[in-house]
C-alpha positions as CSV (number, residue, x, y, z in Angstrom):
1,M,13.5,-45.2,-4.7
2,R,12.9,-44.0,-8.3
3,L,15.9,-42.6,-10.0
4,T,15.8,-41.1,-13.4
5,A,18.5,-38.9,-15.2
6,T,17.4,-36.1,-17.8
7,L,20.0,-34.2,-19.8
8,T,19.5,-30.4,-19.5
9,A,20.9,-27.3,-20.9
10,F,22.8,-27.3,-17.4
11,G,24.0,-30.4,-17.5
12,K,23.1,-33.9,-15.9
13,T,19.6,-33.0,-13.4
14,Y,18.9,-36.5,-11.2
15,A,15.4,-36.8,-10.0
16,M,14.4,-39.3,-7.5
17,R,12.0,-40.6,-4.9
18,I,13.0,-40.2,-1.5
19,T,11.8,-40.6,2.0
20,L,11.4,-37.9,4.3
21,P,12.6,-38.6,8.0
22,S,8.6,-38.8,9.3
23,G,8.3,-41.4,6.2
24,T,6.2,-39.5,3.7
25,V,7.4,-39.8,0.2
26,A,8.8,-36.9,-2.0
27,E,10.1,-36.3,-5.4
28,I,13.5,-34.2,-5.5
29,A,15.7,-32.7,-8.1
30,S,18.5,-30.1,-8.4
31,P,20.1,-28.5,-11.1
32,A,24.0,-29.4,-11.8
33,T,25.0,-25.8,-11.2
34,P,24.4,-24.2,-8.0
35,P,20.5,-23.4,-7.8
36,T,19.0,-19.9,-7.1
37,M,17.1,-21.3,-4.2
38,G,15.3,-24.2,-3.1
39,L,11.3,-24.4,-3.8
40,V,8.9,-27.1,-1.9
41,I,5.6,-28.1,-3.8
42,A,2.5,-29.0,-2.3
43,P,0.7,-31.0,-4.6
44,D,-3.4,-31.2,-5.1
45,I,-5.6,-33.6,-3.7
46,W,-4.8,-36.1,-6.5
47,S,-1.5,-36.9,-4.7
48,L,2.2,-37.1,-6.0
49,R,2.1,-38.5,-9.3
50,P,3.5,-38.2,-12.9
51,L,2.3,-34.4,-13.1
52,Y,4.3,-33.3,-10.6
53,D,7.2,-35.6,-11.5
54,Q,7.4,-33.7,-14.6
55,M,7.0,-30.3,-12.8
56,V,9.7,-30.8,-10.4
57,E,12.2,-31.6,-13.4
58,R,10.6,-28.7,-15.6
59,L,11.3,-26.3,-13.0
60,V,14.8,-27.4,-12.2
61,V,15.6,-27.0,-15.7
62,E,13.5,-23.6,-16.3
63,W,14.1,-21.8,-13.0
64,R,17.0,-23.2,-11.9
65,M,16.0,-24.0,-8.2
66,A,16.0,-27.0,-6.5
67,V,12.7,-28.7,-6.0
68,C,11.0,-31.1,-3.9
69,A,7.2,-32.5,-4.4
70,V,5.7,-33.8,-1.1
71,E,3.3,-36.7,-1.1
72,P,0.0,-35.1,0.9
73,F,-1.5,-38.9,1.8
74,P,1.2,-40.5,3.2
75,G,0.7,-44.2,3.9
76,R,-2.5,-44.4,2.0
77,T,-3.8,-45.9,-1.4
78,L,-6.8,-43.9,-2.1
79,A,-9.3,-44.4,-5.1
80,A,-8.9,-42.4,-8.2
81,E,-12.5,-41.4,-7.5
82,I,-13.0,-37.8,-6.0
83,E,-15.2,-39.0,-3.1
84,P,-12.7,-41.1,-0.9
85,R,-10.3,-38.1,-1.2
86,F,-12.6,-35.5,-0.1
87,A,-13.5,-37.9,2.7
88,A,-9.5,-38.3,3.6
89,V,-9.1,-34.7,3.9
90,P,-10.6,-34.4,7.6
91,T,-8.2,-36.9,8.5
92,L,-5.0,-35.1,7.7
93,D,-3.2,-33.4,10.7
94,D,-1.9,-29.7,9.7
95,T,0.9,-30.4,12.3
96,N,2.1,-33.5,10.3
97,H,1.4,-31.8,7.1
98,L,3.4,-28.6,7.9
99,R,6.4,-30.9,9.2
100,D,6.7,-32.7,5.9
101,L,6.9,-29.6,4.1
102,H,9.6,-28.4,6.5
103,E,11.5,-31.8,6.2
104,A,11.3,-31.4,2.5
105,A,12.8,-27.7,2.6
106,D,15.6,-29.2,4.8
107,A,16.0,-32.2,2.0
108,L,16.8,-29.4,-0.6
109,G,20.2,-28.0,1.0
110,T,19.6,-24.5,0.4
111,T,19.6,-21.6,2.3
112,R,16.5,-19.7,0.6
113,V,13.4,-22.0,0.5
114,G,10.1,-21.0,-1.2
115,L,6.9,-22.7,-1.4
116,M,4.3,-23.4,-4.2
117,G,0.9,-25.5,-3.7
118,F,-2.2,-26.4,-6.0
119,C,-5.9,-26.4,-4.7
120,M,-5.3,-28.4,-1.5
121,G,-1.5,-27.7,-1.5
122,G,-2.8,-24.2,-2.0
123,M,-4.6,-24.0,1.1
124,Y,-1.7,-25.6,2.8
125,C,0.4,-22.9,1.4
126,F,-1.8,-20.3,3.3
127,K,-1.5,-22.3,6.4
128,S,2.3,-22.3,6.1
129,A,2.5,-18.7,6.5
130,I,2.7,-19.1,10.2
131,S,6.2,-20.7,9.6
132,P,9.6,-18.7,9.1
133,R,10.8,-21.6,7.2
134,F,9.6,-20.3,3.8
135,A,10.7,-16.8,2.3
136,R,7.8,-16.6,0.1
137,I,5.1,-18.7,-0.7
138,A,2.6,-18.8,-3.9
139,S,-0.8,-20.5,-3.8
140,F,-2.8,-21.3,-6.8
141,Y,-6.3,-21.3,-6.1
142,G,-5.8,-22.6,-2.3
143,M,-8.9,-22.8,-0.3
144,I,-9.4,-19.9,1.6
145,R,-11.7,-21.4,4.2
146,L,-12.1,-24.8,4.7
147,P,-14.9,-26.5,3.1
148,E,-17.5,-27.8,5.3
149,K,-17.0,-31.5,4.6
150,W,-13.0,-30.7,5.6
151,R,-13.7,-29.3,9.2
152,S,-12.2,-31.6,12.0
153,A,-9.9,-31.0,15.1
154,T,-6.9,-31.3,13.1
155,Q,-7.9,-29.1,10.3
156,G,-7.1,-25.1,11.1
157,E,-8.7,-22.4,9.2
158,P,-6.5,-21.0,6.6
159,L,-7.5,-17.3,7.1
160,D,-6.5,-18.1,10.9
161,Y,-3.0,-19.1,10.2
162,L,-2.8,-16.0,7.8
163,R,-3.3,-13.9,10.7
164,R,-1.1,-15.4,13.2
165,G,1.4,-15.9,10.4
166,D,3.3,-13.5,7.7
167,A,0.6,-13.0,4.9
168,S,2.7,-10.4,3.3
169,K,4.9,-13.1,1.7
170,V,2.1,-14.9,0.3
171,L,1.1,-14.5,-3.3
172,A,-2.5,-15.6,-4.1
173,L,-3.3,-16.8,-7.6
174,I,-7.0,-17.3,-8.1
175,G,-10.0,-17.2,-10.8
176,T,-12.9,-15.4,-10.2
177,A,-14.9,-18.2,-11.3
178,D,-13.6,-20.5,-8.8
179,P,-16.1,-21.4,-6.0
180,Y,-13.1,-22.1,-3.4
181,T,-12.1,-18.5,-3.9
182,P,-15.4,-16.3,-3.8
183,P,-14.9,-12.5,-4.0
184,H,-15.6,-12.0,0.1
185,D,-13.0,-14.1,0.7
186,V,-10.6,-12.8,-1.7
187,D,-11.4,-9.6,0.3
188,E,-10.1,-11.1,3.1
189,L,-7.0,-12.5,1.9
190,R,-6.1,-8.9,0.7
191,S,-7.4,-7.5,4.7
192,V,-4.8,-9.8,6.4
193,G,-2.1,-8.9,3.9
194,C,-1.8,-11.3,1.2
195,S,-0.8,-10.3,-2.3
196,V,-3.4,-11.3,-4.7
197,V,-3.6,-11.9,-8.7
198,A,-7.0,-12.7,-10.0
199,Y,-7.8,-14.0,-13.7
200,D,-11.2,-13.0,-14.7
201,A,-13.5,-15.8,-15.4
202,A,-11.0,-18.6,-14.5
203,E,-12.1,-21.8,-12.8
204,H,-10.3,-24.0,-10.3
205,A,-7.2,-25.3,-11.4
206,F,-6.7,-23.5,-14.4
207,A,-2.8,-23.4,-14.3
208,H,-1.1,-26.7,-13.3
209,D,-2.7,-29.6,-15.1
210,A,-3.1,-29.0,-19.0
211,T,-5.5,-32.4,-19.1
212,R,-8.2,-30.4,-17.0
213,P,-11.1,-29.0,-18.6
214,S,-10.4,-25.4,-16.7
215,Y,-7.1,-25.3,-18.1
216,R,-6.3,-21.9,-19.7
217,E,-2.7,-22.0,-21.3
218,A,-2.0,-17.8,-21.3
219,D,-3.3,-17.5,-17.7
220,A,-1.2,-20.4,-16.8
221,R,1.7,-19.1,-18.1
222,D,1.0,-15.8,-16.6
223,A,0.7,-17.2,-13.4
224,F,3.6,-19.3,-13.2
225,S,5.6,-16.6,-14.5
226,R,4.8,-14.2,-11.6
227,A,5.0,-17.3,-9.0
228,R,8.6,-17.4,-10.1
229,V,9.5,-13.7,-9.8
230,W,7.5,-13.6,-6.4
231,L,9.5,-16.5,-4.9
232,L,12.7,-14.8,-6.2
233,G,11.7,-12.0,-4.4
């Protein structure tokens, strides 16, 4: 278990690695004062890493939420290249992944819990619309349809989950230059009841990782601000 402590304006905030009942690892932190709500984070295809450790601690301080980020590839050691990670996605099971997100919500100990995810995690945000566990959901550039190479018997289509669930609680934050969120798919998001905010000419992953060439600082600030307002609902 990794334990760190950071002194914040709200007192001492402790962040640590935990193991969920399923055996999946997660990073969790809570503010010293009672949190406004709980927030589960579904990371991108690059897994739970220092970027998300820092995000958890930052949102605890800035948003005063209890926050938990969940490893999307539990028990696996994947190479740093994108190819083995893309190849691993079809082997993930929606049932297990959504269970892990639920267990993270339980670990937060708050009555109200929201969900926020990025890229692949944003896709799982769409799929989580089927669950009543999350009061509000913010999906950052999640795949609206499964990429061809990700299709398998254990991977359902995000739009199917949205149709069977409560799409009205989902906010989709997308870029108009993102190949994973083409205009006709975005139209379908709106048609099933999602709220959509589109950033003109923004590419995939424009908001959550400042080291990416697609990162756009002003749009990132705006997107996170909108996500917070939406989650607090």
